Each structure stands twice: as structure tokens, then as C-alpha cells.
C-alpha positions as CSV (number, residue, x, y, z in Angstrom):
1,M,0.0,0.0,0.0
2,N,2.7,2.5,0.9
3,M,4.8,1.4,-2.1
4,N,1.9,2.2,-4.4
5,L,1.4,5.6,-2.8
6,F,5.0,6.4,-3.2
7,S,4.9,5.4,-6.9
8,A,1.9,7.6,-7.5
9,N,3.6,10.6,-5.8
10,K,6.6,10.0,-7.9
11,I,4.5,10.0,-11.1
12,V,2.8,13.3,-10.1
13,I,6.2,14.9,-9.3
14,S,7.5,13.8,-12.7
15,L,4.5,15.2,-14.5
16,L,4.8,18.5,-12.6
17,G,8.5,18.6,-13.4
18,G,7.8,18.0,-17.1
19,G,5.1,20.8,-17.0
20,L,7.6,23.2,-15.5
21,L,10.1,22.4,-18.2
22,L,7.5,23.0,-20.9
23,I,6.5,26.4,-19.3
24,T,10.1,27.4,-19.0
25,A,10.8,26.5,-22.7
26,A,7.7,28.4,-23.8
27,C,8.7,31.5,-21.9
28,S,12.2,31.3,-23.4
29,E,10.7,31.1,-27.0
30,Q,8.3,34.0,-26.2
31,Q,11.2,36.2,-25.0
32,A,13.2,35.3,-28.1
33,A,10.3,36.4,-30.5
34,T,9.7,39.8,-28.9
35,P,10.7,42.5,-31.5
36,P,13.0,45.3,-30.5
37,K,11.5,48.6,-29.5
38,G,11.0,51.4,-32.2
39,R,10.0,51.4,-35.9
40,P,12.4,49.9,-38.5
41,P,13.7,52.2,-41.2
42,A,11.2,52.6,-44.0
43,P,12.4,52.3,-47.6
44,V,11.8,55.5,-49.5
45,R,12.9,57.3,-52.6
46,V,13.7,61.0,-52.5
47,A,14.2,64.0,-54.9
48,M,15.8,67.3,-54.5
49,V,13.8,70.5,-54.0
50,M,14.5,72.8,-56.9
51,K,14.0,76.5,-57.8
52,Q,13.2,77.3,-61.4
53,P,11.4,79.8,-63.5
54,I,7.6,79.3,-63.4
55,H,5.4,80.1,-66.4
56,Q,1.9,79.7,-65.1
57,S,-0.6,78.4,-67.7
58,V,-4.3,77.6,-67.8
59,T,-6.1,75.1,-70.0
60,L,-9.6,75.9,-71.3
61,V,-12.0,73.7,-73.2
62,G,-13.6,74.9,-76.4
63,T,-15.2,73.6,-79.6
64,V,-13.8,74.0,-83.1
65,E,-15.7,76.2,-85.4
66,P,-15.0,76.8,-89.1
67,W,-13.4,80.1,-90.1
68,K,-16.3,80.8,-92.4
69,R,-19.8,79.3,-92.4
70,S,-22.2,80.4,-95.1
71,I,-25.7,79.3,-96.0
72,V,-25.5,79.7,-99.8
73,A,-28.8,80.9,-101.2
74,S,-30.4,81.6,-104.6
75,E,-30.7,85.2,-105.6
76,I,-33.7,84.4,-107.9
77,E,-36.6,82.0,-107.9
78,G,-36.7,79.0,-110.2
79,L,-36.8,75.3,-110.6
80,V,-33.6,73.3,-109.7
81,Q,-32.4,71.6,-112.9
82,V,-28.8,70.6,-111.9
83,Y,-27.6,69.9,-108.4
84,P,-24.1,68.5,-108.1
85,A,-23.5,69.5,-104.5
86,K,-23.4,66.7,-102.0
87,E,-22.8,66.6,-98.3
88,G,-19.1,66.1,-97.4
89,M,-17.9,67.3,-100.9
90,Q,-15.0,69.6,-101.0
91,V,-15.5,72.5,-103.5
92,S,-13.4,75.4,-104.8
93,R,-14.4,79.0,-105.2
94,G,-16.6,79.4,-108.3
95,Q,-17.5,75.7,-108.5
96,L,-21.1,75.0,-109.5
97,L,-23.4,74.1,-106.6
98,A,-26.8,74.3,-108.4
99,R,-28.3,75.5,-111.7
100,L,-31.9,76.7,-112.1
101,R,-34.0,76.1,-115.3
102,T,-33.3,79.0,-117.7
103,Q,-35.6,78.5,-120.7
104,T,-37.8,81.4,-119.8
105,L,-34.9,83.7,-119.2
106,N,-33.4,82.7,-122.6
107,I,-36.6,83.6,-124.3
108,Q,-36.7,87.0,-122.5
109,L,-33.1,87.6,-123.6
110,D,-33.9,86.8,-127.2
111,S,-36.8,89.1,-127.2
112,V,-35.0,92.0,-125.7
113,L,-32.1,91.6,-128.0
114,A,-34.4,91.8,-130.9
115,S,-36.0,94.9,-129.6
116,H,-32.6,96.4,-129.0
117,R,-31.6,95.7,-132.6
118,E,-34.7,97.4,-133.9
119,A,-34.3,100.4,-131.6
120,R,-30.7,100.7,-132.7
121,T,-31.7,100.8,-136.3
122,R,-34.4,103.3,-135.7
123,Y,-32.0,105.4,-133.7
124,Q,-29.4,105.4,-136.4
125,Q,-32.0,106.6,-138.9
126,A,-33.2,109.3,-136.5
127,K,-29.7,110.6,-136.1
128,Q,-29.3,110.8,-139.8
129,D,-32.6,112.6,-140.2
130,L,-31.7,115.0,-137.5
131,G,-28.4,115.8,-139.2
132,R,-30.2,116.6,-142.5
133,V,-32.9,118.6,-140.8
134,R,-30.3,120.6,-139.0
135,V,-28.6,121.5,-142.3
136,L,-31.9,122.5,-143.8
137,F,-32.9,124.5,-140.7
138,E,-29.7,126.5,-140.8
139,K,-30.6,127.4,-144.4
140,E,-34.1,128.2,-143.2
141,L,-35.6,125.6,-145.5
142,V,-37.5,123.9,-142.7
143,T,-39.5,125.2,-139.8
144,Q,-38.6,125.3,-136.2
145,K,-41.2,122.7,-135.4
146,E,-39.8,120.3,-137.9
147,F,-36.3,120.7,-136.4
148,D,-37.7,120.3,-132.8
149,D,-39.6,117.2,-133.9
150,A,-36.4,115.6,-135.3
151,Q,-34.5,116.4,-132.1
152,T,-37.3,114.8,-130.0
153,E,-37.4,111.7,-132.1
154,E,-33.7,111.2,-131.9
155,G,-33.6,111.7,-128.2
156,A,-36.5,109.4,-127.5
157,L,-35.0,106.6,-129.6
158,R,-31.6,107.2,-127.8
159,E,-33.3,106.7,-124.4
160,R,-35.2,103.6,-125.7
161,L,-31.9,102.1,-126.8
162,S,-30.4,102.8,-123.4
163,Q,-33.5,101.3,-121.7
164,L,-33.3,98.1,-123.8
165,G,-29.5,97.9,-123.0
166,T,-30.4,98.0,-119.3
167,E,-33.0,95.2,-119.8
168,I,-30.4,93.1,-121.6
169,R,-28.0,93.4,-118.7
170,R,-30.8,92.6,-116.2
171,V,-31.8,89.4,-118.1
172,K,-28.1,88.4,-118.4
173,D,-27.7,89.0,-114.7
174,Q,-30.7,86.7,-114.0
175,L,-29.1,84.1,-116.2
176,Q,-25.8,84.4,-114.3
177,K,-27.7,84.1,-111.0
178,S,-29.4,81.0,-112.1
179,Q,-26.0,79.3,-111.6
180,I,-25.3,79.2,-107.9
181,A,-21.5,78.9,-107.3
182,A,-19.4,78.4,-104.2
183,P,-18.3,81.8,-102.8
184,F,-15.1,80.4,-101.3
185,D,-13.1,77.2,-101.0
186,G,-14.7,74.8,-98.5
187,W,-16.8,71.8,-97.7
188,V,-20.5,71.2,-98.2
189,T,-21.9,70.2,-94.8
190,Q,-25.7,70.3,-95.6
191,E,-28.0,70.1,-98.5
192,F,-31.3,72.1,-98.6
193,T,-32.8,71.3,-102.0
194,E,-32.9,68.7,-104.8
195,I,-33.4,68.5,-108.6
196,G,-37.0,69.4,-109.5
197,Q,-37.6,71.4,-106.4
198,W,-38.8,75.0,-106.7
199,V,-36.5,77.5,-105.0
200,E,-37.8,80.9,-103.9
201,E,-35.7,84.1,-104.1
202,G,-33.3,83.8,-101.2
203,G,-34.0,80.1,-100.8
204,Q,-31.3,78.0,-99.2
205,I,-29.1,75.8,-101.4
206,V,-26.3,74.4,-99.2
207,E,-24.3,75.1,-96.1
208,L,-20.6,75.7,-96.9
209,V,-17.8,75.9,-94.3
210,D,-14.2,77.0,-94.7
211,L,-11.7,74.8,-92.8
212,S,-8.4,76.1,-94.3
213,H,-8.0,77.5,-90.8
214,V,-10.4,77.2,-87.9
215,Q,-11.4,79.1,-84.8
216,V,-11.9,78.1,-81.3
217,E,-13.8,80.1,-78.7
218,V,-13.2,79.5,-75.0
219,P,-14.6,81.2,-71.9
220,L,-11.7,83.0,-70.2
221,P,-12.1,83.6,-66.4
222,E,-12.1,87.2,-65.4
223,R,-8.9,87.0,-63.4
224,Y,-6.9,86.1,-66.5
225,V,-8.3,88.6,-69.0
226,G,-5.6,91.2,-68.2
227,D,-2.9,88.7,-69.1
228,L,-4.1,88.0,-72.7
229,H,-3.5,90.2,-75.7
230,I,-4.3,90.1,-79.4
231,G,-1.6,88.2,-81.3
232,D,-0.5,86.1,-78.3
233,S,0.5,82.5,-79.1
234,V,-1.3,79.5,-77.6
235,L,-1.0,75.7,-77.8
236,V,-4.1,73.8,-78.8
237,T,-4.8,70.0,-78.6
238,F,-7.7,68.1,-79.9
239,D,-9.2,65.0,-78.3
240,G,-9.7,63.5,-81.8
241,L,-6.1,64.2,-82.8
242,P,-3.6,62.7,-80.3
243,D,-0.6,64.2,-82.2
244,A,1.5,67.1,-81.2
245,P,-0.2,70.4,-80.1
246,V,-1.0,73.0,-82.8
247,K,0.0,76.6,-82.4
248,G,-2.7,79.2,-82.5
249,T,-3.1,83.0,-82.2
250,V,-5.5,85.1,-80.2
251,Y,-7.4,87.3,-82.6
252,S,-10.5,88.4,-80.6
253,V,-11.2,89.2,-76.9
254,V,-14.8,90.1,-76.5
255,A,-15.1,93.1,-74.1
256,Q,-18.4,91.9,-72.7
257,A,-18.3,89.3,-70.0
258,D,-21.0,86.7,-69.3
259,R,-23.0,88.2,-66.5
260,V,-23.5,84.9,-64.7
261,A,-20.2,83.0,-65.2
262,R,-18.0,86.2,-65.3
263,T,-16.0,84.8,-68.2
264,F,-14.9,86.6,-71.4
265,P,-15.3,84.9,-74.8
266,V,-11.8,84.6,-76.4
267,K,-11.3,83.4,-80.0
268,F,-8.2,81.8,-81.5
269,D,-7.1,81.4,-85.1
270,I,-5.7,78.0,-85.7
271,P,-4.1,77.0,-89.1
272,N,-5.4,73.8,-90.7
273,P,-3.3,73.2,-93.8
274,N,-4.0,69.5,-94.1
275,L,-7.7,69.8,-93.1
276,S,-7.3,67.3,-90.3
277,I,-9.1,69.5,-87.8
278,K,-12.9,69.1,-88.3
279,S,-15.7,71.4,-87.2
280,G,-17.2,70.4,-83.8
281,M,-14.1,68.8,-82.4
282,V,-13.3,69.2,-78.7
283,S,-10.2,71.4,-78.2
284,R,-8.1,72.3,-75.2
285,V,-6.3,75.6,-75.3
286,T,-3.3,76.2,-73.1
287,L,-2.3,79.8,-72.6
288,Q,0.3,81.5,-70.5
289,V,-1.1,83.8,-67.7
290,G,0.7,86.0,-65.2
291,R,4.3,87.0,-65.3
292,P,7.2,84.4,-65.1
293,H,8.8,84.1,-61.7
294,D,11.3,81.9,-59.8
295,G,9.5,79.4,-57.6
296,V,10.3,76.5,-55.3
297,V,9.1,73.3,-57.0
298,I,8.8,69.6,-55.9
299,P,7.7,66.5,-57.8
300,K,3.9,66.2,-57.6
301,D,4.4,62.8,-55.8
302,A,6.1,64.5,-52.9
303,L,3.0,66.4,-52.0
304,V,0.9,64.6,-49.3
305,L,-2.7,65.4,-48.6
306,R,-4.0,64.1,-45.3
307,G,-6.8,65.4,-43.2
308,G,-7.4,68.3,-45.5
309,K,-3.9,69.6,-45.1
310,E,-0.9,69.6,-47.5
311,F,2.6,68.7,-46.4
312,V,5.9,67.1,-47.4
313,F,8.4,64.8,-45.7
314,L,11.9,66.1,-45.6
315,V,14.8,63.7,-45.0
316,N,17.5,64.8,-42.5
317,E,20.2,62.5,-41.1
318,G,18.2,59.3,-41.7
319,T,14.8,60.5,-40.3
320,V,11.9,62.4,-41.8
321,G,10.2,65.5,-40.6
322,Q,6.7,66.6,-41.6
323,V,6.6,70.1,-43.0
324,P,3.3,71.9,-43.9
325,V,3.3,73.5,-47.3
326,K,0.8,75.2,-49.7
327,S,0.6,74.3,-53.3
328,V,0.6,77.4,-55.6
329,V,0.7,76.1,-59.2
330,H,0.5,72.6,-60.6
331,L,2.6,72.3,-63.7
332,D,2.6,68.8,-65.4
333,E,4.9,66.7,-63.1
334,I,5.9,69.4,-60.6
335,V,4.2,71.6,-58.1
336,E,5.2,75.1,-57.0
337,I,4.9,75.3,-53.2
338,T,5.4,77.8,-50.4
339,G,6.5,76.9,-46.8
340,E,9.6,76.1,-44.8
341,V,11.1,74.3,-47.7
342,Q,14.3,75.4,-49.5
343,E,16.2,74.6,-52.6
344,G,18.5,71.6,-52.1
345,M,16.5,69.8,-49.5
346,S,15.6,66.1,-49.9
347,V,11.9,65.4,-50.1
348,V,10.3,61.9,-50.1
349,V,8.6,61.1,-53.4
350,E,7.9,57.4,-52.9
351,G,6.8,55.7,-49.6
352,N,5.6,58.9,-48.0
353,E,2.0,57.7,-47.7
354,R,2.9,55.5,-44.7
355,L,5.5,57.8,-43.0
356,F,5.1,59.6,-39.6
357,P,7.2,62.4,-38.2
358,G,10.5,61.3,-36.8
359,Q,10.4,57.9,-38.4
360,P,13.8,56.5,-39.6
361,V,14.1,55.9,-43.3
362,R,16.3,54.0,-45.7
363,I,16.9,55.8,-49.0
364,L,16.7,53.3,-51.9
365,E,18.7,55.4,-54.3
366,D,20.5,58.7,-54.6
367,P,18.5,61.9,-54.6
368,Q,17.0,62.7,-58.0
369,T,16.5,66.1,-59.5
370,T,13.1,67.2,-60.5
371,P,12.4,67.5,-64.2
């Protein structure tokens, strides 16, 4: 009985001893896994703060309009007999767009020409008669009335001849107007009639646009209107043409602002030698505003926005400091800023979204200069 109790006690003691060994080993492993105090250096990339001339610009959106847009109309009424104009067709100045039926006008012209020939013959005879009567009157062989009648007849026929000459020119003018021609080089963008249709005087024939150069109108904010002048150059890009920007020129600044938006309509003349710019395209006009000045700039990736505030992280002796700044102008890949930041300082451009003030950092590469 005592031997069994002793054996049981020995087993309990062995189990307790094993448990103590397990607890001791676990505590040792836990102590070995405890990380050291403080944050490890964060990997970052940096760039140098630069000072460079700043040319502030603004980009405004507009729509391409043709340099000329004309609704070509008929000066006379008539029936459309020939109509070669088609939408999308390129035409040259003087090219036929439509021709009206001219049979009636041709008949009128034949009639008035015949009347003119008759009147000319009678006028020539009246001139000869007047010459003979004048000789006889000087010899007192005819009366004053006969001489006056000869003068009256010659004068009346002269006026009739002039009147018929005017009528000939009128009919010929009508015949010329029956052919509607393009007033300038351009493109037909809309048709308004067809063969066999009656056109009233002033009736629309086609819409014609000139795209040899185009114009763009944009609303310029009031604060920039003093920086823009006639003849200034601008850069224009088009959403439908992803090639290099096209240079344009300011040719009109309307002096009346929109009373609601407080913007001034500004128009730009843009050359279009290869006719690649089409009417209605979306355009983006970039123009220089304000005077050039030297400014402190950083890469746009260095600017951190957090909690409605702007700041940058500056690297100094392996740690970073958070410095509040204010962005002034965004220019492509750089930002002009103001604040306690000077040229030559190192600013974090990659990895700054997880940094905190005083945190140690490890620079992945040498400082880079801004573009």
C-alpha cells in the first residue's frame, strides 16, 4: 500500500517537473520572439527640392468652329435643274453648286435683244434725219417745229436704246444668278434642295464651311483677362487628334463678360493646312497667364494630402520631418509650393503615404533632381 502511494507521488512529481520544463521553454521562446522597440527604417525614394522659372498656364476647353460658315442661297426664284452639290464634298471657289431652269430667261433675252436691234436701227435713222434737218434748218428751208420734232425723235430713240440695253443686262444677270456657285473654298456640310424642287428668291441651297483654318472660342475667367492680348500664341490640342499640339493665335477678346459666369469669350485662329481639324471637335487651349517668376518646386508625388492639409516629408540624417506647405501652381509633373522648404533639401517622393514624423528611413537610391 505504501509502495503504491510512493509510486503515485513519484509520477505526479514527474508530471509536474515536465510541465515546469514546458512552461520554461515556452517562456524562453516568447522572449526570443519579442521584437526590438521602435520602428524599423522605412524604404523611401527622394528627390531634390529645386528652384526654377515658373510660367503659369491655364487650359480651357472649347469647340472647333469653321473660319467661315455660309448658307449659300439663290438670288432668284426658279426650278432646280442641276444639283451636283453633295454633303461632305470639297468645293473650290466658283464651282457650281446648283443651276436653275433658264428656258424662260433665254426667251426673254432673245426678245429684248431683238427689240434692242430694232431700236438701234431706228435710232441710227433718227440721227441721220436730225443731221439733214439741222442743215436745212440752218438754211431756213424747214420750220422750227420740224427741227424740234427731229430732235425729239432722236432723243426718244436714244433713251429707248439705253433702256433696252439695261434690260439686256438685267436678263443676263438673271441668267448668271441661275447658276449658284461656291463663294469660297470649303466643304459642303448640308443640302437644302434637290433636282426638280422650286426655290424661292433667297432660298437655301447648301451650307458651306471654310476649314483652311479654324477658330476656337473659350470662356476666359475674369482673373486672367488682363494677361491676354491680341496676337499672343497659344497651344491647342484636340481629343480626336492625339498628335503634337498645334500653335494658334489670339485674334479676338470680346469686351463683354457673361453676367452669370463672369467669363470673357476669347477666340483663337488655328491653321489647318492638311484639313485634319474638323468642325465640332473638342479642343483644349493652353495659354500663359501671369508674369514668369522663380519658384520652389517639388515633384507632384512629394505632396501629401491628409486630413485636408498639405505637407511634405523632408529627410534629415536618416529620419523624416513633416513640414506643412501650400501648393501654388500645378505644372505637369511638378508643383510650386510655399512653406519652410528650401532649394537643395531632400523630399520623399515614394513611400511617403505611410510615414510619420521622426520615423527613420532608408533611401533606396541617390537623390534625384526634378524634371
